[in-house]
C-alpha positions in Angstrom: 10.0 17.7 34.8 11.4 15.2 32.2 10.6 16.6 28.7 11.9 14.3 26.1 11.2 14.1 22.4 10.4 10.5 21.5 10.8 8.9 18.1 10.5 5.2 17.4 10.6 3.3 14.1 9.5 -0.3 13.2 10.3 -2.2 10.0 7.3 -3.8 8.2 8.5 -6.6 5.9 5.1 -8.0 4.5 1.8 -6.7 3.4 0.2 -8.8 6.3 2.3 -6.8 8.8 1.3 -3.5 7.2 -2.3 -4.5 7.1 -2.3 -5.5 10.8 -0.6 -2.3 11.8 -3.0 -0.1 9.8 -6.1 -1.8 11.3 -4.8 -0.9 14.7 -4.1 2.7 13.6 -7.6 3.1 12.0 -9.2 1.5 15.1 -10.7 -1.2 12.8 -9.9 -3.8 15.5 -10.3 -3.7 19.3 -7.9 -1.3 20.9 -8.2 -1.6 24.7 -6.0 1.4 25.5 -8.0 3.7 23.3 -11.1 5.6 24.4 -13.9 5.0 21.8 -15.6 8.3 23.0 -12.5 10.2 21.7 -12.3 8.5 18.3 -13.6 11.6 16.5 -10.7 13.6 17.9 -8.1 11.6 15.9 -6.8 13.2 12.7 -6.0 11.1 9.5 -3.7 12.1 6.7 -3.8 10.5 3.2 -6.5 7.9 3.7 -9.7 7.3 5.7 -9.6 3.5 6.0 -7.2 0.6 5.9 -8.3 -0.3 2.4 -7.5 3.3 1.1 -4.1 3.3 2.9 -3.3 -0.1 1.3 -4.2 1.2 -2.1 -1.9 4.2 -1.5 0.9 1.8 -0.4 0.5 -0.4 -3.5 0.3 2.6 -5.8 3.8 3.6 -4.6 5.3 0.1 -4.7 8.1 -0.4 -7.3 7.5 -2.9 -10.0 10.4 -5.1 -8.8 10.7 -5.8 -5.1 13.3 -8.1 -3.5 11.9 -11.0 -1.5 13.5 -9.8 1.8 12.9 -6.1 1.3 11.5 -3.9 4.0 8.2 -2.7 2.4 7.4 0.1 4.9 8.6 1.9 8.0 6.2 2.8 10.8 7.2 5.8 12.8 5.7 6.7 16.2 6.5 10.2 17.4 5.4 11.7 20.8 7.0 13.1 23.9 7.3 11.9 27.5 3.8 11.7 29.0 4.2 14.6 31.5 5.6 16.8 28.8 2.9 16.0 26.2 0.1 16.4 28.7 1.6 19.7 29.9 1.1 21.2 26.4 -2.3 22.5 25.2 -3.9 21.3 22.1 -2.4 24.0 19.9 1.1 23.3 21.2 0.6 19.5 20.7 -0.6 19.9 17.1 2.3 22.3 16.3 4.9 19.7 17.6 3.3 16.8 15.7 2.8 18.8 12.5 6.5 19.8 12.5 7.4 16.2 13.1 5.4 15.1 10.0 7.2 17.8 8.0 10.5 16.5 9.2 9.7 13.0 8.1 8.5 14.2 4.7 11.8 16.1 4.2 13.8 13.0 5.3 11.9 10.5 3.0 10.3 12.6 0.4 6.6 13.6 0.7 5.7 11.3 -2.1 6.9 8.3 0.0 4.7 9.1 3.0 1.5 7.2 2.2 -0.4 7.6 5.5 -0.3 9.4 8.9 -2.5 9.7 11.9 -2.6 11.7 15.1 -4.1 9.7 18.0 -5.7 11.7 20.7 -8.0 8.8 22.0 -5.1 7.5 24.1 -3.6 8.9 27.3 -0.6 10.5 25.5 -1.3 12.0 22.0 1.1 10.7 19.4 1.7 10.7 15.6 1.9 7.4 13.6 3.4 7.7 10.1 3.8 5.1 7.4 6.7 5.6 4.9 7.9 3.6 1.9 11.7 3.6 2.3 12.7 4.5 -1.3 16.1 5.8 -2.3 16.9 8.5 -4.8 16.4 6.1 -7.8 13.1 4.8 -6.6 14.1 1.4 -5.2 13.2 0.1 -1.8 16.3 0.7 0.3 15.8 0.6 4.1 19.5 0.2 4.5 20.0 3.8 3.4 18.0 5.0 6.4 18.6 2.5 9.1 21.3 0.1 7.8 24.5 1.8 9.0 25.7 1.4 12.6 24.4 4.2 14.8 21.9 5.4 12.1 18.9 5.2 14.5 20.8 7.1 17.2 21.8 9.8 14.7 18.3 10.1 13.4 16.9 10.5 17.0 19.6 13.2 17.6 18.7 15.0 14.4 15.0 14.8 15.2 15.6 16.3 18.7 17.8 19.1 17.3 15.6 20.1 14.4 12.1 19.5 15.9 12.2 18.8 19.6 14.2 21.8 20.7 11.7 24.2 19.0 9.0 22.8 21.3 11.0 22.7 24.5 11.9 19.0 24.2 15.3 17.4 24.4 16.8 14.1 23.3 16.7 11.1 25.5 19.9 10.0 27.2 22.1 8.8 24.4 23.7 5.4 25.1 21.2 4.5 27.8 21.1 0.8 28.7 17.3 0.9 28.9 15.6 -1.5 26.4 12.1 -2.5 25.6 11.6 -6.1 26.9 9.7 -8.5 24.7 7.0 -10.8 26.2 9.0 -13.8 25.2 12.2 -12.5 27.0 10.2 -11.6 30.1 8.7 -15.1 30.1 12.1 -16.7 29.7 13.4 -14.7 32.6 10.6 -16.0 34.8 11.1 -19.5 33.7 14.9 -19.4 34.3 14.6 -17.7 37.7 14.3 -19.6 40.9 10.7 -19.6 42.1 11.7 -17.9 45.4 13.6 -15.1 43.7 11.6 -14.5 40.6 8.7 -12.7 42.3 11.0 -10.3 44.1 13.2 -9.7 41.0 10.5 -9.1 38.5 7.1 -8.6 40.1 7.9 -7.4 43.6 6.6 -9.4 46.6 3.7 -11.5 45.3 2.2 -14.9 46.1 3.6 -17.9 44.4 0.1 -18.8 43.2 -0.1 -15.4 41.4 3.3 -16.0 39.8 2.1 -19.4 38.5 -1.0 -17.6 37.0 1.3 -15.1 35.3 3.4 -18.0 33.9 0.4 -19.8 32.6 -1.1 -16.7 31.0 2.2 -15.8 29.3 2.7 -19.4 28.1 -0.8 -19.3 26.5 0.0 -15.9 25.0 3.3 -17.3 23.5 1.4 -20.3 22.0 -1.1 -17.9 20.5 1.7 -15.6 19.2 3.4 -18.6 17.6 0.1 -19.5 15.9 -0.4 -16.0 14.7 3.1 -15.9 13.2 2.4 -19.2 11.4 -0.8 -17.8 10.0 1.1 -14.7 8.9 3.5 -16.9 7.0 0.6 -18.8 5.4 -1.0 -15.5 4.4 2.2 -14.2 3.0 2.4 -17.3 0.8 -1.2 -17.0 -0.2 -0.7 -13.3 -1.1 2.3 -14.3 -3.2 0.3 -16.9 -5.0 -2.6 -14.5 -5.5 -0.2 -11.9 -6.9 1.2 -14.4 -9.3 -2.4 -15.3 -10.4 -3.2 -11.6 -10.8 -0.1 -11.2 -13.0 -1.1 -14.1 -15.1 -4.7 -12.8 -15.4 -3.4 -9.4 -16.4 -1.2 -11.0 -19.1 -4.1 -13.0 -20.4 -6.3 -9.9 -20.4 -3.6 -8.0 -22.4 -3.3 -10.8 -24.9 -7.1 -11.0 -25.3 -7.2 -7.2 -25.8 -4.5 -7.4 -28.5 -6.4 -10.4 -30.2 -9.7 -8.4 -30.1 -7.9 -5.4 -31.6 -6.5 -7.6 -34.4 -9.9 -9.1 -35.0 -11.6 -5.8 -35.0 -9.0 -4.5 -37.6 -9.7 -7.5 -39.8 -13.4 -7.0 -39.5 -13.1 -3.4 -40.5 -10.9 -4.4 -43.5 -13.5 -7.0 -44.5 -16.3 -4.5 -44.3 -14.3 -2.1 -46.5 -13.7 -4.8 -49.1 -17.4 -5.7 -49.0 -18.3 -2.1 -49.7 -15.9 -1.9 -52.6 -17.2 -5.1 -54.0 -20.8 -3.9 -53.8 -19.8 -0.7 -55.5 -18.0 -2.6 -58.3 -21.1 -4.9 -58.7 -23.3 -1.8 -59.0 -21.0 -0.3 -61.6 -21.0 -3.6 -63.5 -24.8 -3.7 -63.6 -24.9 -0.1 -64.9 -22.3 -1.0 -67.6 -24.1 -4.2 -68.4 -27.4 -2.4 -68.8 -25.7 0.2 -71.1 -24.3 -2.7 -73.2 -27.8 -4.3 -73.5 -29.3 -0.9 -74.4 -26.6 -0.5 -77.1 -27.3 -4.0 -78.5 -31.0 -3.3 -78.6 -30.4 0.0 -80.4 -28.1 -1.7 -82.9 -30.8 -4.3 -83.6 -33.3 -1.5 -84.2 -31.1 0.2 -86.7 -30.3 -3.1 -88.4 -34.0 -3.8 -88.9 -34.5 -0.3 -90.3 -31.7 -0.8 -92.8 -33.0 -4.2 -93.7 -36.5 -2.9 -94.3 -35.2 0.0 -96.4 -33.1 -2.3 -98.6 -36.1 -4.5 -99.6 -37.1 -4.3 -103.3 -40.3 -2.3 -104.1 -43.1 -4.4 -105.7 
């Protein structure tokens, strides 16, 4: 039986791409290959919704980000279907748990902002989202995947440190097998002779069925192109929104400083008013004392004047 450890990684270069991937992971959009009755069997790490996971992502994002930077890495870890299905639940969980620990050691636990174990699909697997920061806290995907052969070395290291402990081995290194994109598959059909394309790609099928496949793929590619265009528009809108948010934050900070200055001036004015009122009260007391003294002097003067009058 083939028992391979499987590790794949995908670069996510925009918030739109991260958002779309998270919605799939959280099953917040239709997922035809997932059984809705098994949704409760999935396990979530770090967030309970796309919104929470995006908050965790943004909280870890550096203040300065290059325009072409890879914002996140999406890892998918599983094993060949027959090997994964041959393990019981405890063995599956142990393998996926060790895989998560390996990723945290590789990238730093603080850079892993979300993870999920999906058991609602035929083959259980682990999806992990990582912010590719280097030792100085900058986004640096090149450190992890930039060098030639880095991905092959990472798969070897994963198989040696995690896979072997669970009876799994590395896939065939240097294999010519590749994942074929829809666009490449469609191009192959279009460029193949009609009489050989069915045999080469789809086996022996009717020409009418091949035409239906071509039409379906063509419609899919048109839709894919439209989606990419919308993603570009959304990226631009997000950039504009971020710029407006930054301006609003600056205006808010300036308004806060102005309010603090005004509050300080109002406090000083109240203090001066209290001092002035205190001085006025003191002046009134002194003025009353002066008036009392004048009155008393008049009284004594009248007495003296009366005593100095000649007696008749």
